[in-house]
C-alpha positions in Angstrom: 17.3 31.4 27.8 15.8 29.9 31.0 17.3 30.8 34.1 16.2 30.2 38.1 16.3 32.1 41.4 15.7 29.9 44.9 15.2 31.6 48.3 17.6 29.4 50.3 16.4 31.4 53.3 15.2 34.6 54.3 17.7 37.3 52.7 19.9 34.4 50.9 18.8 34.4 47.3 20.6 31.7 45.1 20.9 32.9 41.6 23.2 33.4 38.6 25.6 36.3 39.2 24.8 38.2 36.0 21.3 38.1 36.9 21.6 39.0 40.4 24.3 42.0 39.2 21.3 43.2 36.7 19.1 43.5 39.7 20.1 46.6 41.4 19.4 48.0 44.7 16.6 46.6 46.3 14.8 45.0 43.2 15.4 41.4 44.1 13.7 41.8 47.6 11.0 43.7 46.0 10.5 40.8 43.4 10.3 38.3 46.3 8.1 40.2 48.4 5.7 40.7 45.4 5.5 37.0 44.5 5.5 36.1 48.2 8.7 33.8 48.0 9.4 31.7 51.1 12.4 29.7 51.9 12.6 26.7 49.5 10.7 28.2 46.8 12.0 28.2 43.1 11.3 31.1 40.5 11.9 30.2 36.9 12.1 32.7 34.4 13.1 33.3 30.7 14.4 35.9 28.3 14.1 35.9 24.6 11.5 35.1 21.9 8.1 34.5 23.4 7.7 31.2 21.4 11.2 29.7 22.6 10.8 30.5 26.2 7.3 28.8 26.0 8.7 25.7 24.4 11.6 25.6 27.1 9.0 26.0 30.1 6.5 23.3 28.4 9.7 20.8 28.1 10.6 21.7 31.8 6.9 21.2 33.0 6.7 17.5 31.4 10.0 16.6 32.6 9.2 17.8 36.2 5.8 15.8 35.9 7.6 12.6 34.4 10.5 12.7 37.1 8.0 13.3 40.1 5.1 11.0 38.8 1.7 12.0 38.7 1.4 15.5 40.4 -2.6 15.8 40.6 -4.0 16.4 44.1 -4.9 13.1 45.8 -8.1 14.7 47.0 -8.9 15.7 43.5 -10.6 13.0 41.2 -11.3 14.9 38.3 -9.9 18.1 36.9 -10.8 19.6 33.7 -9.6 22.8 31.5 -10.9 24.5 28.9 -8.2 26.5 26.9 -8.8 29.2 24.6 -7.1 32.4 23.2 -4.3 30.4 21.5 -2.1 32.7 19.2 -3.3 32.8 15.6 -0.1 32.9 13.8 3.7 32.6 15.0 6.8 33.6 13.5 8.9 31.2 11.5 12.4 31.9 12.0 13.7 29.6 9.3 11.1 30.9 6.6 11.1 34.4 7.8 7.4 34.6 8.0 4.2 34.0 9.8 2.2 31.0 9.8 -0.7 29.6 11.2 -0.7 27.8 14.8 -3.7 25.8 14.2 -4.7 25.9 10.5 -5.0 28.8 7.9 -8.7 29.1 8.2 -8.9 29.5 11.8 -10.9 32.8 12.7 -9.3 35.4 14.7 -10.9 37.4 17.5 -13.2 40.1 16.2 -11.2 42.4 18.6 -7.9 41.4 17.1 -8.6 42.1 13.6 -6.4 45.5 13.5 -3.2 43.6 14.6 -3.1 40.2 13.2 0.3 39.4 14.2 -0.7 39.6 17.5 -4.2 38.1 17.2 -5.8 35.3 19.3 -7.2 32.4 17.5 -10.8 31.4 17.9 -9.6 27.8 18.8 -10.2 25.6 22.0 -9.0 22.7 23.7 -10.5 20.6 26.6 -8.0 18.8 28.9 -8.9 16.0 31.3 -6.5 15.3 34.2 -3.6 16.4 32.2 -4.7 14.7 28.8 -6.1 16.6 25.9 -9.2 14.9 25.0 -10.5 17.5 22.3 -10.4 20.8 20.9 -11.3 22.6 17.8 -11.9 26.0 16.1 -14.3 28.4 14.5 -13.5 28.8 10.9 -13.4 32.1 8.9 -16.7 32.4 7.3 -16.7 36.3 6.8 -15.5 37.0 3.1 -13.9 40.3 4.4 -11.9 38.4 6.9 
């Protein structure tokens, strides 16, 4: 699930009671100090299967962007992002098996060959001002892989 904590004022944290109770002793204060929370800051966090949390946070990001409008800094005219290290596979709960995230011929990183369940794909996307404009992957070309 997805939850939040909001620092209302110095020393006043707004958070769901079960989460606050789970933060024994001074843990909440240590977390706030570690991430340098200031009054008005919102901390979002999730617990559960990684893919579910990634999906929930991705949907929240899109919702916020659509609600607030374009969130690009007005001083920045061009912003490009090169995305790498996608997961090679993900667990399909319904079929109870791993399946390729990109396609079954995507090569894994050489350093990840010993643990394919957690391997990174040799794939990439290029994003310009928040829009994916291209992508691709290196296919498996070694017979032993």
